N, C-alpha and C positions, 0 to 999 in steps of 0.2 A: 345355537345349541349344538353340542356334540355328544355322541354316545358311542360306546364300544361294545363289541360282542367278541367273546373268546372262542377260539377254534383250535383244534389240534392241527399239527403241521400239514398232514396230508389233505385235510379238509380246507385249510387256508389256500393251498396250492390249487386244489380243484376249483374253488370259488374264483380265484384269480384267473385261471384259464377259461372258465365259463364266461366271465365278464369280457375278456379280450376277444373271445371267439364269437360271442353272440350279440354284443352291443351294436355291431354293424347293421343288423337286420331291423332293429327297432321294434319288433313284434314279440320279443321275449323279455320277460322280467328275470334277470339273472338271479335275484334273490329267491324268487319262486322256484326257478329251476334248481337252485342249490338246495332249498328245503326239501324238494321232492327227491333229489339225489341222495340226501342224507337218509331219508326213509328207505330208499331203494337199497342202499348199502346194507342196512340191517336185514333186509329180505335175502340178499345174496348170501349173507353169513348163515342164514337158516337153510338155504339150499345145500350148502356144503356139508352141514352136520346132520341133515335129516332128509333122506331121499323122498319121504312121503309128504314133505312140506308143500311141494307143488302138486296141484290137483290134476295134472295131465293136460294134453293138448286136444282140443275138440276140432280144430281145423288145420289142415295142411294144404298149402296152396303153392302154385308153381310146378316144379318138377315133382312128380308124385313119388311116394315111397316105393310103389311097384316098379316104376321106371328106374329108380335108384338101385333097387335090387337086381333088375335085369342088367343094368350096366356093370354092376359088380360081378355078376356071373360071367361077364365077357372080358373085363379088363380092370386094371387098377386105376385109381384116381385120387385126387386130393380134395378134402372137404375143408373149406376155410370159413371160420366163424369170426365173430367179434365178441368182446366181453360186453355184451349188450342184452338187456332184458333177462329172460330166463335162459341164459347161455349154458349153464350147467345141465339143467333138465333136458334141453334140446340135444346136447351132446350125448347124454345117456340114451335118449329116445332113438336117435339116428343110429347109434351104435347097436342098440338092441335089435333094430330092424336088419342091420347089415350082417350080424353074426348068424342070422337065420340062413343066409346064403352060404357062408363058409365058416361053420362053427369052430373049425380047428385052426383057422388062419388068424394070426394076430392082427390087431389094428394098432398102428403106431400113433401116439399122441405126442406132439412136439410141444415141449414146455421149457421155460427157463429154469435155471438151477434153483432159484428160490422157490418157485412153484413145485418143483420136483420134491424138494425137502418137506414143504408144508403138506403136499398131497400124500406123501409117503408116511407122514406122521398121523394121518387121519384114518382110523380104523374103518369108518364108513366108506371112505373113498377107496381104500385099498380093497375092501371086500367087493365093491362094485366093479373095479377094474379087473380083478381076478375072475369074476363071473363073466365079464364081457371079453376076456382075453385081450385086454388093452395093455400095451407096453409103453411106458413113458420114455421119451427120448429127449435128452437134454440138448437144447439148441446150441449152447456154447461149446459143446465138445467137438473136437476135431474129427472124430470118427462118425459123427451123426449123419453128415451129408451122404457118405457112402452107404450107410445103413438104409437111409430113406430111398436112395436110388435103387438099390437092390430089391427093396420091398415093393416098390412101385413096378419095377420090371417083372416081378414075380406075380403081378396081379393083385397086390395088396392095396389097402386104403391107408392114407395118412391124414390125420385130423390135426389141424393147427389153427391158430388165431392170428389174423392179419395185424392186429394191434399189439402182438407180443413184442415185436421190435427187437428181438435178440437173435444172436447167431454167433458163429465162430469167427473171432477176429474182427477187424475193421472192414466195413463194407465200402470198397473203393468206388462203387458205382450205384449209390442208392437211387431209388426212383422217386422223383418229386411229383406229388399229385395234389390237386385241390381237395381240401377237407370240407369245412363249412365256409368260413370266410378266410381262413389262413391256408397255407400249404404245408403238407407234412412229407417227411422223408420215410419211405418204405424200404426195408431191406430187400435187395434184389436177389439174394442167394437162392431162396426157395423157387422163385419164378424161373431162374436160370436152370435149376434142377428139373423142373417140370418141362421146360422146353427141350431139355436134353433127352428125357425119356418119352416125350410125346404123349403125355397123359392129360386129360382134361381136369379142370378145376370146377368145383361146385360150391357156391356160396350158400350159407345157412344162417338165418337170423329169426328172431321172434318179435315181430312188429307189435304183437299184443301178448298178454300173459298166457293165453290159451291157444295161440296161433303160431304155426311154423311157416315160414316162407323159404322155399328152396329155389335157387336159380337153375336155369338150364345149364348144362355143361358148357364151360367156357374154354375155348382153345383157339389161340391166335398164333401168328408167326412172329409176334413181337413180345418181348419180355415186358416192356412198359405198357403195351396195349392190354395184355392179360391182367396186369395189376390194376390198371385204370378201370377195366370192366368190372373187376371184383369190387373195388371201392365204390363204383357207381351203383352197384347193386345194393350196397349197404346205406348209401348216403340219404335216400328219401326217408328211410326209417329213423335214422339218427336226427334228421331235421324235424321230423314230426314230434319227437319227444327226446330232446337231448339229455334229459335227466336220467335216462336209463342206460347211459354208457358208463361203465364202472371206472374206466381208467382216466378220468378227467384229472386226477391228482398228478399225473406224470406227463400230461400232454405237452407242457412247455419244453420238454426234452427233445421233441421231434417236430415242433411246429415253427413256422417262420412266415414272414411276409404278411403280417396282418394289415388290413386296410386302414388308412388314416380316416378318422372319424371327426367331423366338425361338431363340436359340442356347443349347442345353443341353449343349454340349461341355465337356470338362474344361479349365478354364483353366490347369492346370499342365502340359498336354501340351507336347511339343517344339514349338518355334516355328520356322517356316520362312518366310523372305522370298525374294522374287524381285526382282531389281534391274535397272535399266537405267542404264548409264554412257555412253550415246550423247550425252546432254546434261548440262549442269551447272546446278544441283546434281543429284546422283544421285537417281533416282526409285526408290522402294521400293513393292512390291506385297505386301499381306498376303493370302495365299491363302485364308484363312478368310472374309474379308469382301469381297475384291475392291477394297478401298480403295487408292488410290495417294497417297503423300505424299513430300515431299522429305526426303532424308537430310541431317541437320545434324551436322557434326563427326564423331565416331566412334560416334555412337549409332545 
C-alpha cells in the first residue's frame, strides 16, 4: 500500500533534513517532530506581527539580567541567539533590559539582506526597533564588519543569530562543529572580529515558552573554541525539542557527514511518500531515508 502527502517546498526540505539528522538516535519520530514544527512555524508568524502574542517570561536562568546590565555598564559584548523557540520575544526582552543602561546608545542587530527587507516592511517590527534604538546591519555588506568592530570598541552591544550563516563574501576558513548527528559549517568572521576586539559572547535561548536561559560570558583565546562553546550551550535545548528550531528548511545547505544508519526495518511495510508540486517535475520525499528525488511519469 502506498500513500502520498503534499507539502510546500520549504516544508519538504525541512522534513528531509529532520529525517536525516534525527533518525540516527532512534528516539525521535521525524513525523511527529515535523508535525510539531509545522505548528511552531504558525506561532512564529504570530510573534512577528503581534508583540502581545507572547505572554512574557516567568523565569530567567543562568546569567541574570542584573549581571547582564552590570556588564553592559562596563563594556561591550555580543549576544548570540538561535532561531529557536520564542527567539523574537526574547530578543525584544533582552533589548528592553539593556536600553535601561544606555538609552541613547544603539544596539546593532545583524541580519541577512532578505530579513532586513522583510523586517523593514513590517510596521510592528519597525516601531519596536525605533523604540529600542535598534539598528539593523546587513551581514552581506562589505562595510558591516568595520561598523560592528567600532560599535563593540565603543562599548556597544551586537545581537546576532548563530544560525544566520551569512556574511560578506566567501568564508575561506569556516568552523566545522558537531550539530546533532551531522556536522555544520559556521562562518568564522564574527568570531574573528570578537577575538580582535577582545569582547565576550553571551548565548541566549528559550528552552521553554516562558523561560529564558542566558549563558555566562564566553571568552577564549581560540576562534574555534569560542564558536564551539556557544554551540554547546545551544545543543542540549535543541536536542530536547528539535521541532522548535525554525531553520530546518535550509539545514542541508550547511550540514555534512551524517552517520551511516543500518536499517533493519521490514522492507514489506506500507510505503508512504511526501511530495512537493510547487515546482516541476514533482519532488518526492521518502520518509524513511529523507532522500528527495524527482517523480518521473506515473511512478
